C-alpha positions as CSV (number, residue, x, y, z in Angstrom):
1,X,149.9,104.8,151.2
2,X,147.2,106.8,152.6
3,X,148.8,109.8,151.1
4,X,148.8,108.3,148.1
5,X,145.0,107.3,148.3
6,X,144.3,111.1,149.0
7,X,146.4,112.3,146.4
8,X,144.5,110.0,143.9
9,X,141.1,111.3,145.0
10,X,142.2,114.7,144.8
11,X,142.8,114.0,140.9
12,X,139.8,112.5,140.5
13,X,137.8,115.3,142.1
14,X,140.0,117.7,139.9
15,X,139.1,115.9,137.0
16,X,135.7,116.2,137.2
17,X,135.7,119.9,138.6
18,X,138.1,120.7,135.9
19,X,135.1,120.3,133.2
20,X,132.9,122.4,135.0
21,X,135.6,124.8,135.2
22,X,135.0,126.3,131.9
23,X,135.4,130.3,131.6
24,X,132.8,132.5,131.1
25,X,134.4,134.4,128.1
26,X,132.2,136.1,125.4
27,X,134.3,136.2,122.5
28,X,134.6,132.9,120.2
29,X,137.0,132.5,117.5
30,X,134.4,130.2,115.8
31,X,132.2,133.1,115.6
32,X,134.1,134.2,112.2
33,X,134.7,130.9,110.8
34,X,134.0,130.2,107.2
35,X,130.6,128.5,106.7
36,X,132.5,126.5,103.7
37,X,135.1,125.4,105.8
38,X,133.8,122.0,106.0
39,X,133.8,121.3,102.6
40,X,137.3,122.7,102.3
41,X,138.7,120.2,104.5
42,X,136.9,117.2,103.0
43,X,139.9,116.3,100.8
44,X,142.4,115.8,103.7
45,X,140.4,112.9,105.1
46,X,143.0,110.5,103.8
47,X,145.3,111.1,106.6
48,X,143.1,111.7,109.9
49,X,145.7,110.5,112.2
50,X,148.5,113.0,111.4
51,X,145.6,116.0,111.4
52,X,144.5,114.8,115.3
53,X,148.3,114.3,116.4
54,X,149.1,117.6,115.3
55,X,145.8,119.3,116.8
56,X,146.5,117.1,120.3
57,X,150.1,118.7,120.4
58,X,149.1,122.1,119.7
59,X,146.3,122.3,122.3
60,X,148.6,120.6,124.6
61,X,151.2,123.5,124.2
62,X,148.6,126.2,124.3
63,X,147.2,124.8,127.5
64,X,150.4,124.5,129.4
65,X,151.5,128.0,128.5
66,X,148.1,129.4,129.9
67,X,148.7,127.1,133.1
68,X,152.4,128.1,133.2
69,X,151.5,132.1,133.0
70,X,148.3,132.5,134.4
71,X,147.5,129.1,136.4
72,X,150.6,127.8,137.9
73,X,148.8,126.0,140.4
74,X,147.7,123.5,138.0
75,X,151.0,122.3,136.7
76,X,151.7,119.6,139.6
77,X,148.2,118.4,139.2
78,X,147.8,118.3,135.7
79,X,151.2,116.3,135.7
80,X,150.1,113.8,138.1
81,X,146.7,113.6,136.2
82,X,148.5,112.9,133.0
83,X,150.0,109.7,134.6
84,X,146.8,108.3,136.7
85,X,143.8,109.5,134.5
86,X,145.1,110.2,130.7
87,X,141.4,110.7,129.7
88,X,140.6,113.2,132.4
89,X,143.9,114.8,131.6
90,X,143.0,115.1,128.0
91,X,139.6,116.5,128.6
92,X,141.0,119.4,130.9
93,X,143.8,119.9,128.4
94,X,141.1,120.5,125.9
95,X,139.0,122.8,127.9
96,X,142.1,125.0,129.1
97,X,143.2,125.3,125.2
98,X,139.7,126.5,124.3
99,X,140.2,129.1,127.3
100,X,143.6,130.0,125.9
101,X,142.1,130.6,122.2
102,X,139.3,132.9,123.6
103,X,141.7,134.9,125.8
104,X,143.8,135.5,122.6
105,X,140.7,136.6,120.7
106,X,139.7,138.9,123.9
107,X,143.4,140.4,124.1
108,X,143.1,141.3,120.4
109,X,139.9,142.8,120.8
110,X,140.7,144.9,124.1
111,X,143.3,144.7,126.9
112,X,140.9,145.5,129.3
113,X,138.5,142.8,128.2
114,X,141.5,140.4,128.2
115,X,142.1,141.1,132.1
116,X,138.2,140.9,132.9
117,X,137.9,137.7,131.5
118,X,141.3,136.4,132.8
119,X,140.4,137.3,136.3
120,X,137.1,135.1,135.7
121,X,139.2,132.3,134.6
122,X,141.3,132.4,137.5
123,X,138.7,133.0,140.2
124,X,136.6,130.4,138.5
125,X,139.7,127.5,138.6
126,X,140.2,128.7,142.3
127,X,136.9,128.1,143.2
128,X,137.0,124.5,141.7
129,X,140.2,123.5,143.0
130,X,139.0,124.1,146.7
131,X,135.5,122.3,145.3
132,X,137.8,119.2,144.3
133,X,139.9,119.3,147.9
134,X,136.5,119.5,149.6
135,X,135.0,116.5,147.4
136,X,138.1,114.6,149.2
137,X,137.7,115.7,152.6
138,X,135.6,118.3,154.3
139,X,137.9,120.6,156.5
140,X,136.4,124.0,157.8
141,X,139.7,125.9,156.2
142,X,138.4,124.7,153.0
143,X,135.1,125.8,153.4
144,X,135.9,129.4,154.3
145,X,138.4,129.5,151.4
146,X,135.6,128.2,149.0
147,X,133.5,131.0,150.3
148,X,136.2,133.5,149.6
149,X,136.7,131.9,146.3
150,X,133.0,132.3,145.4
151,X,132.9,136.1,146.6
152,X,136.0,136.4,144.2
153,X,134.2,134.7,141.4
154,X,131.2,136.8,141.9
155,X,133.0,140.2,142.1
156,X,134.5,139.0,138.6
157,X,131.2,138.4,137.1
158,X,129.9,141.7,138.2
159,X,132.8,143.4,136.6
160,X,132.3,141.6,133.3
161,X,128.5,142.7,133.7
162,X,129.8,146.3,134.1
163,X,132.3,146.1,130.9
164,X,129.0,144.5,129.0
165,X,127.2,147.9,130.0
166,X,129.8,150.3,129.2
167,X,130.4,148.6,125.9
168,X,126.6,148.8,125.1
169,X,126.4,152.6,126.0
170,X,129.2,153.1,123.7
171,X,127.5,151.4,120.8
172,X,124.3,153.1,121.6
173,X,126.2,156.8,121.5
174,X,127.7,155.7,118.7
175,X,124.6,154.6,116.9
176,X,122.8,157.5,117.7
177,X,125.6,160.0,116.2
178,X,124.8,157.7,112.9
179,X,121.2,158.3,113.3
180,X,121.7,161.9,113.2
181,X,124.0,162.0,110.5
182,X,121.6,159.7,108.3
183,X,118.6,162.2,109.3
184,X,120.6,164.8,108.3
185,X,121.8,163.8,105.1
186,X,117.9,162.5,104.2
187,X,117.3,166.5,104.8
188,X,119.7,168.0,102.7
189,X,118.8,165.6,100.0
190,X,115.2,166.9,100.0
191,X,116.3,170.5,100.4
192,X,118.6,170.2,97.9
193,X,117.3,171.5,94.2
194,X,120.2,169.7,92.2
195,X,118.6,166.1,93.4
196,X,115.2,167.0,91.9
197,X,114.0,164.7,88.8
198,X,114.1,167.2,86.3
199,X,117.6,168.2,86.8
200,X,118.7,164.8,87.1
201,X,116.7,163.9,84.2
202,X,118.2,166.9,82.0
203,X,121.8,165.9,83.3
204,X,121.6,162.4,82.0
205,X,119.7,163.4,78.8
206,X,122.5,165.5,78.3
207,X,125.2,162.8,79.2
208,X,123.6,161.0,76.2
209,X,124.1,163.7,73.9
210,X,120.0,164.6,74.1
211,X,118.4,167.7,74.5
212,X,115.1,167.9,76.6
213,X,111.8,168.3,74.6
214,X,110.3,171.9,75.6
215,X,107.8,171.3,78.1
216,X,108.4,167.5,78.3
217,X,110.9,168.0,81.3
218,X,108.0,169.7,83.6
219,X,105.8,167.3,82.7
220,X,107.6,164.3,83.4
221,X,108.1,165.7,87.1
222,X,104.4,166.4,87.2
223,X,104.0,163.1,86.3
224,X,106.2,161.5,89.0
225,X,104.8,164.1,91.6
226,X,101.2,162.7,90.8
227,X,102.4,159.0,91.0
228,X,104.2,159.7,94.5
229,X,100.7,161.2,95.7
230,X,98.6,158.7,94.5
231,X,100.8,156.2,96.1
232,X,100.5,157.9,99.3
233,X,96.6,158.4,99.1
234,X,96.1,154.7,98.6
235,X,98.5,153.7,101.4
236,X,96.6,155.8,103.9
237,X,93.1,154.6,102.5
């Protein structure tokens, strides 16, 4: 009798803590969603129950696959939660399915990122499971385990931050390379006589089967240069 009470209390604590164990993943599949998605799916409202059942089934499959592969300690608890507290079970499944999707996105982007995010999920889950046990009974052993779990979570967060720093450094180096190339292109454009107004003007006249009027080309260039100087002087004033 006491064992059943303790087990149900643990499940209650687990249900609460599972909602706090959301993974700290940085990439979401929603970031690339179509802004017109709502308009596209509106005609399907005629049979919302079928759609909801399909989504629930898919979410449960994703969640249980994640648990089976990476969080096996949740399996017996989720099974009991499904029997005793259906609502908490469904909310836990939704959170786990969301974690599975985000992990999938991370894995497609970078295997190292996937490992970093997976460790965050594992560490967070472990800390919350121990917290759930402490909610039921206060034991020194669980307190020590919780401290170790928090240290593991802290380390996982630090690794994630280090990953982000390295990623930003790579992006900065790439942007600096692009900037240098752009500046070089600008300098080359300015120095290349084939890009002068007169040259391009004459080329387009020939393309139109028209010959430039004698003395007109230089006048056009001078006029263009004078307009540039006038604009520059005005802006400086």
